[in-house]
C-alpha positions in Angstrom: 0.0 0.0 0.0 2.8 2.4 0.9 4.6 1.5 -2.3 1.5 2.3 -4.4 1.1 5.7 -2.7 4.7 6.5 -3.5 4.3 5.8 -7.1 1.1 7.8 -7.3 2.7 10.8 -5.6 5.5 10.8 -8.1 3.0 11.0 -10.8 1.2 13.8 -9.0 4.4 15.8 -8.9 5.0 15.4 -12.6 1.7 16.9 -13.6 0.9 19.9 -11.4 -1.8 21.3 -13.7 -4.0 18.2 -13.0 -4.0 18.1 -9.2 -7.7 17.4 -8.9 -7.6 14.7 -11.5 -4.6 13.1 -9.9 -6.4 13.1 -6.5 -9.2 11.2 -8.1 -6.6 8.8 -9.7 -5.0 8.2 -6.3 -8.3 7.5 -4.7 -9.0 5.0 -7.5 -5.6 3.4 -6.9 -6.1 3.0 -3.2 -9.6 1.6 -3.8 -8.2 -1.0 -6.2 -5.4 -2.0 -4.0 -7.8 -2.4 -1.1 -9.9 -4.7 -3.3 -6.8 -6.7 -4.3 -6.6 -5.6 -8.0 -3.1 -4.3 -7.9 -2.5 -4.8 -11.6 -4.7 -1.8 -12.4 -2.1 0.6 -10.9 0.2 0.4 -13.9 -2.8 0.6 -16.2 -4.1 3.9 -14.8 -0.6 5.5 -14.5 0.1 4.8 -18.1 -3.2 6.2 -19.1 -2.4 9.5 -17.3 1.1 9.6 -18.8 -0.2 9.3 -22.3 -2.7 12.1 -21.8 -0.2 14.5 -20.5 2.5 13.9 -23.1 0.0 14.8 -25.8 1.1 11.9 -27.8 -0.5 11.0 -31.1 -2.4 8.3 -29.2 -4.5 10.4 -26.9 -5.0 7.8 -24.4 -4.7 4.0 -24.0 -6.5 1.6 -21.7 -5.1 -1.8 -20.9 -7.9 -3.7 -19.3 -7.4 -7.0 -17.4 -9.8 -9.0 -15.3 -7.5 -9.7 -12.5 -3.9 -9.3 -11.4 -3.3 -13.0 -12.0 -3.9 -12.5 -15.7 -6.5 -15.2 -15.8 -8.2 -13.5 -18.7 -7.0 -14.4 -22.2 -7.6 -10.9 -23.6 -6.0 -7.5 -23.3 -8.0 -4.7 -25.0 -6.2 -1.7 -26.4 -8.4 1.3 -27.4 -6.8 4.1 -29.3 -9.6 6.4 -30.6 -7.6 8.9 -32.6 -5.6 6.3 -34.5 -6.7 5.0 -37.9 -7.9 1.8 -36.3 -10.2 1.4 -33.4 -9.4 -1.8 -31.6 -6.5 -4.1 -31.1 -6.7 -7.5 -29.5 -3.7 -9.2 -27.9 -4.3 -12.8 -27.0 -2.1 -14.9 -24.8 -2.5 -18.3 -23.3 -0.2 -18.0 -20.3 0.0 -15.5 -17.5 3.7 -16.0 -17.3 4.2 -14.7 -20.9 7.2 -17.0 -21.2 6.2 -17.5 -24.9 5.8 -14.8 -27.5 2.5 -16.1 -28.7 0.4 -13.1 -29.8 -2.6 -12.8 -32.1 -2.9 -9.3 -33.6 -6.0 -8.1 -35.3 -5.8 -4.5 -36.6 -8.4 -3.7 -39.3 -7.4 -0.8 -41.6 -4.1 -0.2 -39.8 -2.3 3.1 -40.6 0.6 3.0 -38.1 4.2 1.9 -38.5 5.5 0.8 -35.1 3.7 0.3 -31.8 5.2 -0.8 -28.5 3.1 -1.9 -25.5 4.9 -2.2 -22.2 3.5 -3.9 -19.2 4.8 -4.7 -15.7 3.1 -7.5 -13.8 4.1 -9.3 -10.6 3.0 -12.6 -11.9 4.7 -12.4 -15.4 8.3 -13.4 -15.9 8.5 -11.1 -18.9 8.0 -7.4 -18.5 7.4 -6.4 -22.1 5.2 -7.2 -25.0 6.3 -5.8 -28.3 4.1 -5.5 -31.3 6.0 -4.7 -34.5 4.0 -3.6 -37.5 6.1 -2.6 -40.5 4.7 -0.6 -43.4 1.0 -0.7 -42.4 0.9 -4.5 -42.4 1.5 -6.7 -39.4 3.2 -10.0 -38.6 3.7 -12.0 -35.5 6.3 -14.3 -33.8 4.6 -17.7 -33.3 5.2 -19.8 -30.2 7.1 -23.0 -29.9 4.4 -25.6 -30.0 4.3 -29.3 -30.2 1.9 -31.7 -31.8 -0.3 -30.9 -34.9 0.1 -27.3 -36.2 -2.9 -25.1 -35.6 -4.0 -22.3 -38.0 -4.2 -18.7 -37.0 -5.9 -16.0 -39.1 -4.0 -12.8 -40.0 -5.9 -9.9 -41.6 -3.8 -7.5 -43.6 -4.4 -3.8 -43.9 -6.3 -4.6 -47.1 -9.5 -6.1 -45.6 -10.2 -8.3 -48.6 -7.1 -10.4 -48.1 -6.9 -13.1 -45.4 -4.2 -15.7 -45.0 -4.2 -18.6 -42.6 -0.9 -20.4 -41.9 0.4 -22.9 -39.3 1.9 -21.8 -36.0 5.3 -23.3 -36.9 5.8 -20.7 -39.5 8.7 -18.5 -38.3 9.0 -15.8 -40.9 6.9 -12.6 -41.2 4.4 -12.5 -44.0 3.4 -9.4 -46.0 1.0 -9.2 -48.9 1.9 -6.4 -51.3 -0.4 -5.6 -54.2 1.3 -5.6 -57.6 0.4 -3.0 -60.3 -1.4 -4.0 -63.5 1.8 -3.4 -65.5 3.8 -5.7 -63.2 1.0 -8.2 -63.5 1.0 -8.1 -67.2 4.7 -8.7 -67.3 4.4 -11.7 -65.1 1.6 -13.1 -67.2 3.8 -12.7 -70.2 6.5 -14.8 -68.4 4.0 -17.7 -67.9 4.7 -21.0 -69.7 2.8 -21.3 -72.9 0.6 -24.1 -71.7 -0.7 -22.1 -68.8 -1.5 -19.1 -71.0 -3.1 -21.2 -73.6 -5.2 -23.0 -71.0 -6.3 -19.7 -69.5 -7.2 -18.4 -72.9 -9.0 -21.6 -73.8 -11.1 -21.4 -70.7 -12.1 -17.8 -71.4 -10.4 -16.7 -68.2 -11.4 -13.4 -66.5 -9.5 -11.4 -63.9 -11.2 -11.4 -60.4 -8.6 -9.4 -58.5 -5.2 -7.8 -58.5 -2.1 -9.9 -58.5 -0.5 -10.1 -55.0 3.1 -10.6 -54.1 4.1 -12.4 -50.9 7.2 -11.0 -49.3 9.4 -13.9 -48.1 9.3 -17.2 -49.8 7.8 -19.9 -47.6 6.9 -23.6 -47.6 4.6 -25.6 -45.3 4.3 -29.2 -44.6 0.6 -28.5 -44.5 -1.3 -26.2 -46.8 -1.6 -22.4 -46.3 -5.1 -21.2 -46.6 -5.8 -18.0 -48.6 -9.1 -16.0 -48.9 -9.8 -13.2 -51.3 -12.9 -11.1 -51.0 -14.4 -9.4 -54.0 -17.6 -7.6 -55.2 -19.7 -10.5 -56.5 -22.1 -10.4 -59.4 -24.4 -13.3 -58.7 -26.0 -13.3 -62.1 -22.6 -13.7 -63.6 -20.6 -15.7 -61.0 -23.0 -18.6 -60.8 -21.8 -19.8 -64.2 -18.1 -19.7 -63.4 -15.4 -21.9 -62.0 -12.7 -20.2 -59.8 -9.1 -21.0 -59.6 -5.9 -19.4 -58.3 -2.8 -18.9 -60.5 0.2 -19.3 -58.2 3.9 -18.8 -58.8 6.2 -21.1 -56.9 9.8 -20.1 -57.7 9.9 -20.1 -61.5 6.9 -22.4 -61.9 3.3 -21.2 -62.4 0.6 -23.5 -61.2 -3.2 -23.5 -61.4 -4.8 -24.3 -58.0 -8.5 -25.1 -57.7 -10.4 -22.5 -55.7 -13.8 -22.6 -54.0 -16.3 -19.7 -54.0 -18.2 -19.0 -50.8 -20.5 -16.0 -50.9 -18.3 -13.0 -51.8 -15.0 -14.7 -51.2 -12.8 -17.3 -52.9 -10.7 -19.8 -51.0 -7.7 -21.9 -52.0 -4.8 -23.7 -50.4 -1.2 -24.1 -51.3 2.1 -25.1 -49.7 4.2 -22.4 -51.3 3.7 -19.3 -53.3 5.5 -16.1 -54.3 2.7 -14.5 -56.4 -0.9 -15.3 -56.8 -4.1 -14.0 -58.3 -7.6 -15.2 -58.8 -9.2 -16.0 -62.1 -12.5 -17.5 -63.2 -13.7 -19.4 -66.3 -17.0 -20.7 -67.6 -17.9 -24.3 -66.7 -17.3 -26.5 -69.8 -19.3 -29.7 -70.1 -18.4 -32.4 -72.7 -21.3 -34.4 -74.2 -21.9 -37.1 -76.9 -24.7 -36.6 -79.3 -26.1 -39.8 -80.9 -28.3 -40.2 -83.9 -31.0 -42.3 -82.1 -31.6 -40.5 -78.9 -32.4 -36.9 -77.7 -30.1 -35.1 -75.3 -30.8 -32.5 -72.7 -28.0 -30.3 -71.3 -28.5 -28.4 -68.0 -25.9 -26.2 -66.4 -24.5 -27.7 -63.3 -24.9 -24.5 -61.2 -28.1 -23.2 -62.9 -30.5 -26.1 -64.0 -32.8 -23.5 -65.6 -30.2 -22.9 -68.3 -30.7 -25.7 -70.8 -30.2 -26.8 -74.4 -32.3 -29.6 -75.8 -31.3 -31.6 -78.9 -34.0 -33.7 -80.6 -33.6 -37.2 -81.9 -32.0 -37.1 -85.3 -30.1 -33.9 -84.7 -27.0 -35.7 -86.0 -26.6 -38.6 -88.5 -23.4 -39.9 -86.9 -22.4 -39.7 -83.2 -20.6 -36.5 -82.4 -18.7 -35.2 -79.4 -19.6 -31.6 -78.4 -18.8 -29.3 -75.5 -21.1 -26.7 -74.1 -20.5 -23.7 -71.8 -22.5 -20.7 -70.7 -20.8 -17.4 -71.1 -22.3 -14.9 -68.5 -22.8 -11.2 -69.0 -22.1 -9.0 -66.0 -24.0 -5.9 -65.1 -20.7 -4.0 -65.0 -20.1 -5.0 -68.7 -23.5 -3.8 -69.8 -22.9 -0.5 -68.0 -19.5 -0.1 -69.6 -21.0 -0.9 -73.0 -23.1 2.3 -72.9 -20.1 4.5 -72.1 -17.5 2.8 -74.4 -19.5 2.7 -77.6 -20.8 6.0 -79.1 -24.2 4.7 -80.1 -24.6 1.2 -78.7 -27.1 -1.2 -80.4 -27.6 -3.6 -77.4 -29.7 -2.5 -74.4 -29.8 -5.8 -72.6 -28.4 -9.2 -73.2 -28.9 -12.7 -71.7 -26.1 -15.2 -71.0 -24.7 -16.9 -74.1 -24.7 -20.6 -75.0 -21.5 -21.6 -76.7 -21.4 -24.9 -78.5 -18.2 -26.3 -79.8 -18.5 -29.1 -82.4 -16.0 -30.8 -84.8 -15.1 -28.6 -87.8 -17.2 -29.3 -90.9 -20.0 -31.1 -88.9 -23.5 -29.5 -88.8 -26.7 -30.1 -86.9 -29.7 -31.3 -89.0 -32.3 -29.8 -86.6 -32.7 -26.7 -84.5 -31.8 -26.8 -80.8 -34.2 -25.6 -78.1 -32.4 -23.0 -75.9 -33.7 -21.9 -72.5 -32.0 -18.9 -70.9 -32.7 -16.5 -68.0 -33.8 -13.2 -69.4 -35.5 -10.0 -68.2 -36.8 -8.2 -71.3 -38.0 -4.6 -71.3 -41.4 -3.8 -72.9 -40.1 -0.9 -75.0 -37.3 -2.8 -76.7 -37.3 -5.3 -79.5 -36.0 -8.8 -78.7 -33.7 -10.6 -81.1 -31.8 -13.9 -81.2 -28.2 -13.3 -82.1 -25.9 -16.1 -83.4 -22.2 -15.8 -83.9 -20.3 -18.2 -86.2 -16.6 -17.5 -86.4 -16.4 -13.9 -87.5 -20.0 -13.5 -88.7 -23.1 -12.3 -86.9 -26.7 -13.2 -87.7 -29.9 -12.0 -86.1 -33.4 -13.4 -86.1 -36.7 -11.9 -84.7 -38.0 -15.4 -83.7 -40.6 -14.9 -80.9 -39.5 -16.1 -77.4 -41.7 -18.2 -75.2 -42.1 -16.9 -71.7 -41.9 -19.9 -69.2 -43.2 -17.8 -66.3 -40.2 -18.5 -64.1 -37.8 -15.8 -65.4 -36.6 -17.9 -68.3 -37.4 -17.8 -72.1 -37.2 -20.6 -74.7 -36.6 -20.4 -78.4 -35.8 -22.9 -81.2 -32.6 -21.7 -82.9 -30.2 -23.0 -85.4 -27.2 -24.1 -83.4 -24.1 -21.8 -83.7 -20.9 -21.2 -81.9 -22.6 -18.6 -79.7 -26.3 -17.9 -79.2 -27.9 -15.3 -77.1 -31.0 -13.1 -76.6 -30.6 -9.4 -77.0 -32.8 -6.3 -76.8 -32.4 -3.2 -78.9 -34.2 0.0 -79.8 -32.5 0.3 -83.2 -33.8 -1.3 -86.4 -31.2 -3.8 -87.7 -30.9 -4.7 -91.3 -28.5 -7.0 -93.2 -26.1 -4.0 -93.5 -22.6 -5.3 -93.0 -21.4 -2.5 -90.9 -24.4 -2.9 -88.5 -23.7 -6.6 -88.2 -20.0 -5.9 -87.4 -21.0 -3.4 -84.8 -23.4 -5.9 -83.2 -20.7 -8.6 -83.2 -18.2 -6.2 -81.5 -20.7 -5.4 -78.8 -21.6 -9.0 -78.1 -17.9 -9.8 -77.8 -17.4 -6.8 -75.6 -20.1 -8.0 -73.2 -18.5 -11.5 -73.2 -15.1 -9.9 -72.3 -13.6 -11.1 -75.5 -13.1 -7.6 -77.0 -12.0 -4.2 -75.6 -12.3 -0.7 -76.8 -8.7 0.7 -77.2 -6.5 3.5 -78.4 -2.9 3.5 -79.6 -0.6 6.0 -77.8 3.0 6.7 -78.9 5.5 8.0 -76.4 9.0 9.3 -76.8 11.7 9.5 -74.1 14.8 11.5 -74.8 17.3 9.1 -73.2 20.6 7.7 -74.3 18.7 5.0 -76.2 16.1 7.4 -77.7 13.2 5.0 -76.8 10.0 5.3 -78.7 7.1 3.3 -77.3 3.6 2.6 -78.6 1.1 1.1 -76.3 -2.4 -0.3 -77.0 -4.5 0.9 -74.0 -7.9 0.1 -72.8 -9.9 3.4 -73.0 -11.0 2.9 -69.4 -7.4 3.1 -68.3 -6.0 5.6 -70.8 -5.9 8.6 -68.3 -4.1 6.5 -65.8 -1.5 5.2 -68.3 -1.1 8.6 -69.9 -0.4 10.3 -66.5 2.0 7.5 -65.5 4.1 7.8 -68.7 4.3 11.6 -68.4 5.7 11.1 -64.8 8.2 8.7 -66.2 9.6 11.4 -68.5 7.9 10.3 -71.7 6.3 12.7 -74.1 3.3 12.0 -76.3 4.0 12.0 -80.0 1.3 13.0 -82.4 -2.4 12.3 -81.8 -3.6 9.0 -80.3 -5.5 6.7 -82.6 -9.2 6.7 -82.9 -11.0 4.4 -80.5 -11.2 0.9 -82.1 -12.6 -2.5 -81.0 -9.9 -5.1 -80.7 -10.9 -8.7 -80.4 -9.3 -11.7 -78.8 -6.6 -13.2 -81.0 -6.4 -10.1 -83.3 -2.9 -9.5 -84.6 -1.6 -6.0 -84.7 1.2 -5.2 -87.2 3.7 -2.4 -87.1 5.5 -1.1 -90.3 8.6 1.0 -89.7 10.2 3.6 -92.0 13.0 6.0 -91.6 15.5 6.3 -88.8 13.9 3.9 -86.4 14.2 0.1 -85.8 12.9 -2.5 -83.4 15.0 -2.9 -80.2 17.0 -6.1 -81.0 17.4 -7.1 -77.3 13.7 -6.7 -76.4 12.4 -10.2 -75.4 9.0 -10.9 -76.7 8.8 -7.5 -78.6 8.5 -7.4 -82.3 6.6 -6.1 -85.3 3.6 -8.2 -84.4 1.5 -8.6 -81.3 -1.6 -10.7 -80.6 -4.3 -9.0 -78.6 -5.5 -10.7 -75.4 -8.4 -8.9 -73.7 -8.0 -10.6 -70.3 -4.8 -8.5 -69.7 -5.9 -5.3 -67.9 -4.7 -1.8 -68.6 -1.9 -1.8 -71.1 -2.6 -4.8 -73.3 0.6 -4.8 -75.3 3.4 -2.5 -76.4 5.9 -2.0 -79.1 9.4 -0.5 -78.3 11.8 0.9 -80.8 15.1 2.8 -80.8 16.3 5.6 -83.1 19.1 4.5 -85.4 21.0 7.3 -87.0 23.1 5.0 -89.1 20.1 3.9 -91.2 20.4 6.7 -93.7 20.1 10.5 -93.9 16.3 10.6 -93.3 15.9 12.6 -90.0 12.3 11.5 -89.7 10.4 8.3 -88.9 7.1 6.8 -89.7 5.2 4.0 -87.9 2.1 2.5 -89.3 -0.1 0.2 -87.3 -2.7 -2.1 -88.8 -4.8 -5.1 -88.0 -4.2 -7.9 -90.6 -6.0 -11.1 -89.7 -9.7 -10.3 -89.4 -10.1 -7.5 -91.8 -7.3 -5.3 -93.0 -7.6 -1.9 -91.5 -5.3 1.0 -90.6 -5.2 1.8 -86.9 -2.7 4.6 -86.7 0.1 6.4 -88.5 2.7 8.2 -86.4 5.1 10.6 -88.3 7.7 12.4 -86.2 11.3 13.4 -85.8 12.9 11.0 -83.3 16.0 13.2 -83.0 14.1 15.6 -80.8 10.4 15.9 -80.0 10.8 19.3 -78.3 13.8 21.0 -80.0 14.3 24.6 -78.7 15.7 27.3 -81.0 18.9 29.2 -80.3 18.2 32.2 -78.1 20.5 34.7 -80.0 19.0 35.7 -83.3 20.2 38.1 -86.0 18.5 41.5 -86.2 17.2 40.6 -89.7 14.9 37.6 -89.8 13.7 35.6 -92.8 11.0 36.8 -95.1 8.2 34.7 -93.5 6.4 35.8 -90.4 6.0 32.1 -89.6 9.8 31.4 -89.6 11.7 30.2 -86.5 13.2 33.7 -85.9 9.9 35.6 -86.3 8.0 33.2 -84.0 10.6 33.5 -81.3 10.6 37.4 -81.5 6.8 37.3 -81.2 7.1 34.9 -78.3 9.2 37.4 -76.4 6.1 39.8 -76.5 3.8 37.3 -74.8 3.7 36.6 -71.1 4.8 33.1 -70.1 1.8 32.6 -67.9 -0.5 32.9 -71.0 1.0 29.7 -72.6 -2.0 27.5 -71.7 -4.5 30.0 -73.0 -2.5 30.4 -76.2 -2.3 26.6 -76.8 -6.0 26.2 -76.3 -6.8 29.1 -78.7 -4.5 27.6 -81.4 -6.4 24.3 -81.2 -3.5 22.3 -79.9 -4.4 18.8 -78.8 -4.5 17.7 -75.2 -1.4 15.5 -75.8 0.6 18.4 -77.2 -0.4 20.6 -74.3 0.6 17.9 -71.8 4.0 17.6 -73.5 4.5 21.4 -73.0 3.4 21.1 -69.4 5.9 18.3 -68.8 8.8 20.5 -70.3 7.7 23.3 -68.0 7.5 21.1 -64.9 11.0 19.7 -65.6 12.4 23.2 -66.1 13.4 22.5 -69.7 11.3 25.4 -71.1 10.4 28.7 -69.5 9.6 32.3 -70.6 9.9 33.0 -74.3 11.0 29.4 -75.1 7.8 28.1 -73.6 5.6 30.4 -75.7 7.8 29.6 -78.8 7.2 25.8 -78.4 3.4 26.5 -78.6 3.7 28.8 -81.6 6.2 26.5 -83.4 4.0 23.4 -82.8 0.9 25.2 -84.1 2.8 26.5 -87.2 4.0 23.0 -88.2 0.7 21.2 -87.7 -1.6 23.9 -89.2 -3.1 23.0 -92.5 -3.8 26.7 -93.2 -1.6 29.0 -95.1 -1.2 32.7 -96.0 -3.9 35.1 -94.8 -6.0 32.4 -93.2 -3.1 31.2 -91.1 -2.2 34.7 -90.1 -5.8 35.5 -89.2 -6.0 32.5 -86.8 -2.7 33.6 -85.2 -3.6 37.2 -84.7 -7.1 36.4 -83.4 -5.5 34.4 -80.5 -2.5 36.6 -79.9 -4.8 39.7 -79.6 -5.9 38.5 -76.1 -2.4 38.0 -74.9 -0.6 41.2 -76.0 -1.2 44.9 -76.1 -3.0 46.6 -79.0 0.3 48.3 -80.1 2.0 44.9 -80.6 -1.0 43.6 -82.6 -0.8 46.6 -84.9 2.9 46.2 -85.5 2.6 42.5 -86.3 -0.2 43.2 -88.8 1.9 46.0 -90.4 4.9 43.6 -90.8 2.7 40.9 -92.4 1.4 43.4 -94.9 4.9 44.3 -95.8 5.6 40.7 -96.6 8.6 40.2 -94.4 9.5 38.6 -91.1 9.7 40.2 -87.6 12.7 42.0 -86.4 13.8 42.9 -82.9 13.7 46.5 -83.8 10.0 46.3 -84.6 9.2 46.4 -80.9 11.7 49.0 -79.6 
């Protein structure tokens, strides 16, 4: 009792401004000691100390049931931190082992130390070390069968369970889409082909596990995601796991909004899904009914006599997600499809046909103000039929259709004809909804480095702002205009033709003049990299032409530029007499000296420069490579070279924009010089 009073009085002397509060604390301490709960002394003193030091953690309560530590929980409450509760569990009051289970949802701290003194504990400290907003633990020395403990990372959708005998810290680090794509490109061909054959779809980011590990028993991994029940019920889930240099496909199980899988070792992993494929045998003397294993209301019925000779077929249901339907309306300028049912895909031997129609039953929710059609895709052709659907009264519709590779019910408000362009647009939209096509642009970037790298990327339009911003931060400049938005389909081959002082990088693994488009890759689907070659002739310019050459020959983009310098600045010292053209290099620089540098953006917009060109100027400005008159000159020179106008029309456009940036006196002098048919001189503005 005397010892407790001494400790309390020391605390009282430290905080004179809280005498009344300390008196209440002392009373509480004395009351606790009289009741035999001596362990609360350290708890309350630490609480007061944290309040007075005005730490980031305003206060902290360590609550125990008794001084003998009979309770298995210590509760830590830190209201002003990013998380709310922390639970430290221990099995023994002696704390001889370091067994701790840490649960910190949405952690935002780096290190945290909890110190505790107890008369009954041989160890006086518990340390919780949480590096880089994740957490790990030091497991105890146990005997017998390993138990599993759950560790939740700062990303709440990731959960990993691993045995107690695992000694190394574990940390899940999300990998960017670019890194993910590069890892996918490193996969063995059989894994990639199998994924493509299944029609695989990404379900999450790829994750990297810091620290390689191996268990005698499986590690359990859980990934949560936003489920689409209408879509996911048709899919199988699996994990793609990298173990050292080997990629494996591990079966996964879906439970609600999460996917579970087990593995003994992994370095990278991500979740994918694919439609359930069912193999069947059609005979000539008996009918056949196919029903989806997860949705028995989705069926295909083949009558007797559909085939003359027995035939092996495979059937799968390709779902259409709500997210894809929503993206369709923003990705296509004037979409044809308003709504679409799941697709039935039937694979049969090449050259073999069905003699009778198949009866297809699919779940569908038609709208009253739309026209319902049956769409069939065979290879690269699309056909439509206005066959009336039969309402079964249970949310499904039935229709007899000629069997095709893909069959679906769609709704549209547009009138469709046999016009070829309309059918191509319809086909592209169907493939887009099935995630077998994407809407993309081609961007060409230039980086003024020792290698003079020129890079063209085919980018999903949903990711183009993200990719564009990332490249500008990396020091790349955008060359020319991006291509028009085009629909690229799975397996489509893109060809690049090079002319002038440019060539393919000879040491680039997997890069060439052809690339095959794969829509399951997110963000940047593929890229071409080149290098400037000054020994290839005297031509200072280069031309890259991109085309698609396997479905239908069509030009995608032509990029014409000077690889020697995408942003060449003129010399600053000019002769008093310029050339005879007011649009010459010397005249434009003299004019640039009359315009304030802060007006560069207004000038660029007024001269109809593209967003890519303005971004390139912004990058030069941010990096300090252009300022003052040079910054204005780049705008004027870029406009002068790209403008298709000439003579009076070109001058009228220039003077109309410059009029808002300079004084009336400057405008009058420029107009006078233009009428005289000569270039500007420095003496014109003195």
